C-alpha positions as protocol buffer text, in pm:
chain_id: "A"
residue {
  index: 1
  type: MET
  ca { x: 7178 y: -685 z: 174 }
}
residue {
  index: 2
  type: TYR
  ca { x: 7157 y: -313 z: 263 }
}
residue {
  index: 3
  type: LEU
  ca { x: 7515 y: -245 z: 169 }
}
residue {
  index: 4
  type: CYS
  ca { x: 7469 y: -434 z: -157 }
}
residue {
  index: 5
  type: LEU
  ca { x: 7174 y: -210 z: -249 }
}
residue {
  index: 6
  type: LEU
  ca { x: 7365 y: 107 z: -159 }
}
residue {
  index: 7
  type: ASP
  ca { x: 7667 y: -17 z: -355 }
}
residue {
  index: 8
  type: ARG
  ca { x: 7444 y: -78 z: -659 }
}
residue {
  index: 9
  type: LEU
  ca { x: 7298 y: 272 z: -638 }
}
residue {
  index: 10
  type: LEU
  ca { x: 7643 y: 425 z: -609 }
}
residue {
  index: 11
  type: SER
  ca { x: 7771 y: 221 z: -904 }
}
residue {
  index: 12
  type: LEU
  ca { x: 7491 y: 361 z: -1120 }
}
residue {
  index: 13
  type: PHE
  ca { x: 7609 y: 710 z: -1033 }
}
residue {
  index: 14
  type: LYS
  ca { x: 7977 y: 622 z: -1090 }
}
residue {
  index: 15
  type: THR
  ca { x: 7916 y: 473 z: -1433 }
}
residue {
  index: 16
  type: ASN
  ca { x: 7693 y: 771 z: -1515 }
}
residue {
  index: 17
  type: LYS
  ca { x: 7415 y: 541 z: -1639 }
}
residue {
  index: 18
  type: LEU
  ca { x: 7171 y: 793 z: -1502 }
}
residue {
  index: 19
  type: ASN
  ca { x: 7322 y: 1070 z: -1718 }
}
residue {
  index: 20
  type: MET
  ca { x: 7357 y: 1302 z: -1424 }
}
residue {
  index: 21
  type: SER
  ca { x: 7593 y: 1595 z: -1417 }
}
residue {
  index: 22
  type: GLU
  ca { x: 7867 y: 1591 z: -1156 }
}
residue {
  index: 23
  type: GLU
  ca { x: 7722 y: 1912 z: -1014 }
}
residue {
  index: 24
  type: LEU
  ca { x: 7380 y: 1749 z: -961 }
}
residue {
  index: 25
  type: LYS
  ca { x: 7539 y: 1440 z: -801 }
}
residue {
  index: 26
  type: GLN
  ca { x: 7728 y: 1659 z: -555 }
}
residue {
  index: 27
  type: HIS
  ca { x: 7413 y: 1860 z: -484 }
}
residue {
  index: 28
  type: ILE
  ca { x: 7215 y: 1543 z: -403 }
}
residue {
  index: 29
  type: LEU
  ca { x: 7496 y: 1392 z: -198 }
}
residue {
  index: 30
  type: LYS
  ca { x: 7560 y: 1705 z: 7 }
}
residue {
  index: 31
  type: ASN
  ca { x: 7195 y: 1783 z: 76 }
}
residue {
  index: 32
  type: GLY
  ca { x: 7094 y: 1419 z: 121 }
}
residue {
  index: 33
  type: LEU
  ca { x: 7367 y: 1375 z: 382 }
}
residue {
  index: 34
  type: THR
  ca { x: 7264 y: 1700 z: 552 }
}
residue {
  index: 35
  type: LEU
  ca { x: 6896 y: 1606 z: 571 }
}
residue {
  index: 36
  type: GLY
  ca { x: 6990 y: 1253 z: 676 }
}
residue {
  index: 37
  type: GLY
  ca { x: 7208 y: 1395 z: 955 }
}
residue {
  index: 38
  type: ILE
  ca { x: 6924 y: 1618 z: 1074 }
}
residue {
  index: 39
  type: LEU
  ca { x: 6683 y: 1322 z: 1076 }
}
residue {
  index: 40
  type: VAL
  ca { x: 6934 y: 1111 z: 1268 }
}
residue {
  index: 41
  type: ALA
  ca { x: 6969 y: 1397 z: 1519 }
}
residue {
  index: 42
  type: ILE
  ca { x: 6589 y: 1406 z: 1559 }
}
residue {
  index: 43
  type: THR
  ca { x: 6583 y: 1027 z: 1603 }
}
residue {
  index: 44
  type: THR
  ca { x: 6858 y: 1052 z: 1865 }
}
residue {
  index: 45
  type: PHE
  ca { x: 6681 y: 1341 z: 2039 }
}
residue {
  index: 46
  type: THR
  ca { x: 6355 y: 1144 z: 2058 }
}
residue {
  index: 47
  type: TYR
  ca { x: 6543 y: 837 z: 2185 }
}
residue {
  index: 48
  type: ILE
  ca { x: 6695 y: 1042 z: 2465 }
}
residue {
  index: 49
  type: GLY
  ca { x: 6351 y: 1191 z: 2541 }
}
residue {
  index: 50
  type: GLY
  ca { x: 6197 y: 846 z: 2573 }
}
residue {
  index: 51
  type: PRO
  ca { x: 5906 y: 661 z: 2414 }
}
residue {
  index: 52
  type: GLU
  ca { x: 5658 y: 941 z: 2488 }
}
residue {
  index: 53
  type: LEU
  ca { x: 5864 y: 1181 z: 2277 }
}
residue {
  index: 54
  type: VAL
  ca { x: 5888 y: 927 z: 1992 }
}
residue {
  index: 55
  type: THR
  ca { x: 5506 y: 914 z: 1982 }
}
residue {
  index: 56
  type: ASN
  ca { x: 5464 y: 1290 z: 2016 }
}
residue {
  index: 57
  type: TYR
  ca { x: 5260 y: 1436 z: 1729 }
}
residue {
  index: 58
  type: ALA
  ca { x: 5457 y: 1762 z: 1727 }
}
residue {
  index: 59
  type: VAL
  ca { x: 5783 y: 1576 z: 1659 }
}
residue {
  index: 60
  type: SER
  ca { x: 5621 y: 1368 z: 1383 }
}
residue {
  index: 61
  type: ILE
  ca { x: 5463 y: 1671 z: 1218 }
}
residue {
  index: 62
  type: GLY
  ca { x: 5787 y: 1869 z: 1249 }
}
residue {
  index: 63
  type: SER
  ca { x: 5981 y: 1586 z: 1082 }
}
residue {
  index: 64
  type: LEU
  ca { x: 5724 y: 1566 z: 804 }
}
residue {
  index: 65
  type: VAL
  ca { x: 5740 y: 1942 z: 742 }
}
residue {
  index: 66
  type: LEU
  ca { x: 6119 y: 1917 z: 729 }
}
residue {
  index: 67
  type: MET
  ca { x: 6101 y: 1626 z: 480 }
}
residue {
  index: 68
  type: ILE
  ca { x: 5874 y: 1839 z: 259 }
}
residue {
  index: 69
  type: ALA
  ca { x: 6042 y: 2179 z: 288 }
}
residue {
  index: 70
  type: PHE
  ca { x: 6409 y: 2075 z: 275 }
}
residue {
  index: 71
  type: PRO
  ca { x: 6414 y: 1914 z: -72 }
}
residue {
  index: 72
  type: ILE
  ca { x: 6189 y: 2184 z: -218 }
}
residue {
  index: 73
  type: TYR
  ca { x: 6416 y: 2459 z: -88 }
}
residue {
  index: 74
  type: HIS
  ca { x: 6734 y: 2291 z: -211 }
}
residue {
  index: 75
  type: THR
  ca { x: 6587 y: 2203 z: -550 }
}
residue {
  index: 76
  type: ARG
  ca { x: 6491 y: 2567 z: -595 }
}
residue {
  index: 77
  type: ARG
  ca { x: 6841 y: 2670 z: -484 }
}
residue {
  index: 78
  type: TYR
  ca { x: 6989 y: 2436 z: -743 }
}
residue {
  index: 79
  type: ARG
  ca { x: 6771 y: 2604 z: -1006 }
}
residue {
  index: 80
  type: THR
  ca { x: 6893 y: 2947 z: -891 }
}
residue {
  index: 81
  type: THR
  ca { x: 7259 y: 2843 z: -925 }
}
residue {
  index: 82
  type: ASN
  ca { x: 7185 y: 2739 z: -1284 }
}
residue {
  index: 83
  type: ASP
  ca { x: 7071 y: 3085 z: -1396 }
}
residue {
  index: 84
  type: GLY
  ca { x: 6711 y: 3012 z: -1298 }
}
residue {
  index: 85
  type: PHE
  ca { x: 6679 y: 2707 z: -1524 }
}
residue {
  index: 86
  type: ILE
  ca { x: 6618 y: 2346 z: -1426 }
}
residue {
  index: 87
  type: SER
  ca { x: 6475 y: 2068 z: -1638 }
}
residue {
  index: 88
  type: PHE
  ca { x: 6194 y: 1849 z: -1514 }
}
residue {
  index: 89
  type: ARG
  ca { x: 6438 y: 1558 z: -1492 }
}
residue {
  index: 90
  type: GLU
  ca { x: 6694 y: 1756 z: -1291 }
}
residue {
  index: 91
  type: ALA
  ca { x: 6426 y: 1886 z: -1051 }
}
residue {
  index: 92
  type: PHE
  ca { x: 6283 y: 1536 z: -1006 }
}
residue {
  index: 93
  type: THR
  ca { x: 6628 y: 1384 z: -956 }
}
residue {
  index: 94
  type: SER
  ca { x: 6727 y: 1654 z: -708 }
}
residue {
  index: 95
  type: CYS
  ca { x: 6419 y: 1627 z: -490 }
}
residue {
  index: 96
  type: THR
  ca { x: 6384 y: 1250 z: -502 }
}
residue {
  index: 97
  type: GLY
  ca { x: 6758 y: 1188 z: -466 }
}
residue {
  index: 98
  type: ILE
  ca { x: 6781 y: 1404 z: -155 }
}
residue {
  index: 99
  type: LEU
  ca { x: 6489 y: 1219 z: 5 }
}
residue {
  index: 100
  type: ILE
  ca { x: 6616 y: 872 z: -88 }
}
residue {
  index: 101
  type: ALA
  ca { x: 6965 y: 946 z: 47 }
}
residue {
  index: 102
  type: ALA
  ca { x: 6833 y: 1103 z: 368 }
}
residue {
  index: 103
  type: GLY
  ca { x: 6580 y: 823 z: 417 }
}
residue {
  index: 104
  type: PHE
  ca { x: 6850 y: 560 z: 376 }
}
residue {
  index: 105
  type: ILE
  ca { x: 7074 y: 726 z: 633 }
}
residue {
  index: 106
  type: ASN
  ca { x: 6791 y: 763 z: 884 }
}
residue {
  index: 107
  type: THR
  ca { x: 6669 y: 407 z: 827 }
}
residue {
  index: 108
  type: PHE
  ca { x: 7020 y: 271 z: 877 }
}
residue {
  index: 109
  type: ALA
  ca { x: 7061 y: 472 z: 1199 }
}
residue {
  index: 110
  type: SER
  ca { x: 6718 y: 359 z: 1323 }
}
residue {
  index: 111
  type: ILE
  ca { x: 6802 y: -6 z: 1249 }
}
residue {
  index: 112
  type: LEU
  ca { x: 7120 y: 35 z: 1454 }
}
residue {
  index: 113
  type: LEU
  ca { x: 6931 y: 203 z: 1738 }
}
residue {
  index: 114
  type: TYR
  ca { x: 6635 y: -33 z: 1761 }
}
residue {
  index: 115
  type: ASN
  ca { x: 6816 y: -360 z: 1685 }
}
residue {
  index: 116
  type: ILE
  ca { x: 7173 y: -326 z: 1810 }
}
residue {
  index: 117
  type: ILE
  ca { x: 7213 y: -34 z: 2051 }
}
residue {
  index: 118
  type: ASP
  ca { x: 6888 y: -72 z: 2248 }
}
residue {
  index: 119
  type: PRO
  ca { x: 6657 y: -352 z: 2124 }
}
residue {
  index: 120
  type: GLY
  ca { x: 6431 y: -309 z: 2429 }
}
residue {
  index: 121
  type: PHE
  ca { x: 6351 y: 49 z: 2335 }
}
residue {
  index: 122
  type: GLY
  ca { x: 6137 y: -66 z: 2042 }
}
residue {
  index: 123
  type: LEU
  ca { x: 5912 y: -257 z: 2284 }
}
residue {
  index: 124
  type: GLU
  ca { x: 5880 y: 54 z: 2500 }
}
residue {
  index: 125
  type: VAL
  ca { x: 5778 y: 257 z: 2194 }
}
residue {
  index: 126
  type: VAL
  ca { x: 5516 y: -2 z: 2095 }
}
residue {
  index: 127
  type: ASP
  ca { x: 5375 y: 11 z: 2452 }
}
residue {
  index: 128
  type: ALA
  ca { x: 5363 y: 391 z: 2436 }
}
residue {
  index: 129
  type: ILE
  ca { x: 5183 y: 376 z: 2099 }
}
residue {
  index: 130
  type: ILE
  ca { x: 4930 y: 128 z: 2238 }
}
residue {
  index: 131
  type: ASN
  ca { x: 4870 y: 335 z: 2554 }
}
residue {
  index: 132
  type: LYS
  ca { x: 4824 y: 655 z: 2352 }
}
residue {
  index: 133
  type: THR
  ca { x: 4587 y: 484 z: 2106 }
}
residue {
  index: 134
  type: VAL
  ca { x: 4380 y: 325 z: 2385 }
}
residue {
  index: 135
  type: ALA
  ca { x: 4349 y: 662 z: 2561 }
}
residue {
  index: 136
  type: GLN
  ca { x: 4231 y: 823 z: 2236 }
}
residue {
  index: 137
  type: LEU
  ca { x: 3981 y: 545 z: 2166 }
}
residue {
  index: 138
  type: GLU
  ca { x: 3845 y: 560 z: 2522 }
}
residue {
  index: 139
  type: GLY
  ca { x: 3823 y: 938 z: 2489 }
}
residue {
  index: 140
  type: ILE
  ca { x: 3587 y: 907 z: 2193 }
}
residue {
  index: 141
  type: GLY
  ca { x: 3384 y: 633 z: 2363 }
}
residue {
  index: 142
  type: ALA
  ca { x: 3491 y: 341 z: 2144 }
}
residue {
  index: 143
  type: GLU
  ca { x: 3359 y: -4 z: 2225 }
}
residue {
  index: 144
  type: GLU
  ca { x: 3579 y: -241 z: 2422 }
}
residue {
  index: 145
  type: SER
  ca { x: 3588 y: -493 z: 2134 }
}
residue {
  index: 146
  type: LEU
  ca { x: 3727 y: -224 z: 1899 }
}
residue {
  index: 147
  type: ILE
  ca { x: 3991 y: -129 z: 2153 }
}
residue {
  index: 148
  type: GLU
  ca { x: 4096 y: -493 z: 2199 }
}
residue {
  index: 149
  type: GLN
  ca { x: 4115 y: -546 z: 1822 }
}
residue {
  index: 150
  type: THR
  ca { x: 4321 y: -229 z: 1780 }
}
residue {
  index: 151
  type: ILE
  ca { x: 4564 y: -341 z: 2051 }
}
residue {
  index: 152
  type: LYS
  ca { x: 4602 y: -679 z: 1883 }
}
residue {
  index: 153
  type: THR
  ca { x: 4664 y: -516 z: 1545 }
}
residue {
  index: 154
  type: LEU
  ca { x: 4923 y: -277 z: 1691 }
}
residue {
  index: 155
  type: GLU
  ca { x: 5107 y: -557 z: 1871 }
}
residue {
  index: 156
  type: GLU
  ca { x: 5124 y: -765 z: 1552 }
}
residue {
  index: 157
  type: GLY
  ca { x: 5207 y: -482 z: 1314 }
}
residue {
  index: 158
  type: SER
  ca { x: 5438 y: -262 z: 1519 }
}
residue {
  index: 159
  type: SER
  ca { x: 5780 y: -408 z: 1475 }
}
residue {
  index: 160
  type: PHE
  ca { x: 6120 y: -250 z: 1483 }
}
residue {
  index: 161
  type: GLU
  ca { x: 6292 y: -549 z: 1325 }
}
residue {
  index: 162
  type: ALA
  ca { x: 6556 y: -455 z: 1068 }
}
residue {
  index: 163
  type: ALA
  ca { x: 6376 y: -627 z: 779 }
}
residue {
  index: 164
  type: ASN
  ca { x: 6049 y: -447 z: 855 }
}
residue {
  index: 165
  type: MET
  ca { x: 6221 y: -111 z: 885 }
}
residue {
  index: 166
  type: PHE
  ca { x: 6400 y: -163 z: 555 }
}
residue {
  index: 167
  type: LYS
  ca { x: 6072 y: -269 z: 389 }
}
residue {
  index: 168
  type: GLY
  ca { x: 5919 y: 52 z: 521 }
}
residue {
  index: 169
  type: TYR
  ca { x: 6205 y: 246 z: 361 }
}
residue {
  index: 170
  type: ILE
  ca { x: 6152 y: 71 z: 27 }
}
residue {
  index: 171
  type: PHE
  ca { x: 5782 y: 159 z: 35 }
}
residue {
  index: 172
  type: SER
  ca { x: 5863 y: 518 z: 129 }
}
residue {
  index: 173
  type: ILE
  ca { x: 6064 y: 546 z: -193 }
}
residue {
  index: 174
  type: ILE
  ca { x: 5730 y: 529 z: -376 }
}
residue {
  index: 175
  type: PHE
  ca { x: 5610 y: 835 z: -185 }
}
residue {
  index: 176
  type: TYR
  ca { x: 5943 y: 1011 z: -239 }
}
residue {
  index: 177
  type: THR
  ca { x: 5904 y: 949 z: -612 }
}
residue {
  index: 178
  type: VAL
  ca { x: 5549 y: 1085 z: -627 }
}
residue {
  index: 179
  type: PHE
  ca { x: 5653 y: 1387 z: -422 }
}
residue {
  index: 180
  type: GLY
  ca { x: 5955 y: 1439 z: -650 }
}
residue {
  index: 181
  type: LEU
  ca { x: 5727 y: 1436 z: -954 }
}
residue {
  index: 182
  type: LEU
  ca { x: 5504 y: 1702 z: -798 }
}
residue {
  index: 183
  type: VAL
  ca { x: 5796 y: 1921 z: -699 }
}
residue {
  index: 184
  type: ALA
  ca { x: 5954 y: 1884 z: -1042 }
}
residue {
  index: 185
  type: ALA
  ca { x: 5628 y: 1983 z: -1212 }
}
residue {
  index: 186
  type: PHE
  ca { x: 5615 y: 2309 z: -1017 }
}
residue {
  index: 187
  type: THR
  ca { x: 5990 y: 2380 z: -1007 }
}
residue {
  index: 188
  type: LYS
  ca { x: 6099 y: 2312 z: -1364 }
}
residue {
  index: 189
  type: ASN
  ca { x: 6202 y: 2603 z: -1579 }
}
residue {
  index: 190
  type: GLU
  ca { x: 6343 y: 2469 z: -1904 }
}
residue {
  index: 191
  type: LYS
  ca { x: 6604 y: 2666 z: -2097 }
}
residue {
  index: 192
  type: PRO
  ca { x: 6455 y: 2796 z: -2417 }
}
residue {
  index: 193
  type: GLU
  ca { x: 6582 y: 2610 z: -2723 }
}
residue {
  index: 194
  type: PHE
  ca { x: 6630 y: 2930 z: -2915 }
}
residue {
  index: 195
  type: SER
  ca { x: 6707 y: 3255 z: -2746 }
}
residue {
  index: 196
  type: GLU
  ca { x: 6684 y: 3593 z: -2907 }
}
residue {
  index: 197
  type: GLU
  ca { x: 7002 y: 3792 z: -2885 }
}
């Protein structure tokens, strides 16, 4: 299923149905693979560090900052290599394409890690999430019934099954798209139709 989706995306690029320049395709591929590789390295690093590192806020915030800054930087770089001009469509495609490619690579690596390489690690992460959440709720003086309900919700909803992880990736594409629209709105610099010479 996953490979079929990736194959379909690649066929759209090959047949040029998206009307994308070869230069933009290479830009997205190169930077998407780079960001994906960095995210896989972070995932591997947190795996080696254990469940406590996976649930560490600093790692999560750092990854989020990277996911925001990386495509903005490389979309602006793409604009610079094109004499300072980039259309809204090119900026949107650059930013969103980088995030979709990187997200796919990281999701695929995470599915391998949590479902094939070490399926038990996902359970350890869920336990760490529950313990951290319970400690926070107790710290603010939450009622026991709220804590029990939260634990139940976390146990039911926290799953590292491949289908759930892929669904999460599909939903994240919506956020990548919205983010790409915002970046494109602020990054675009259309070439003037008529230039004075």
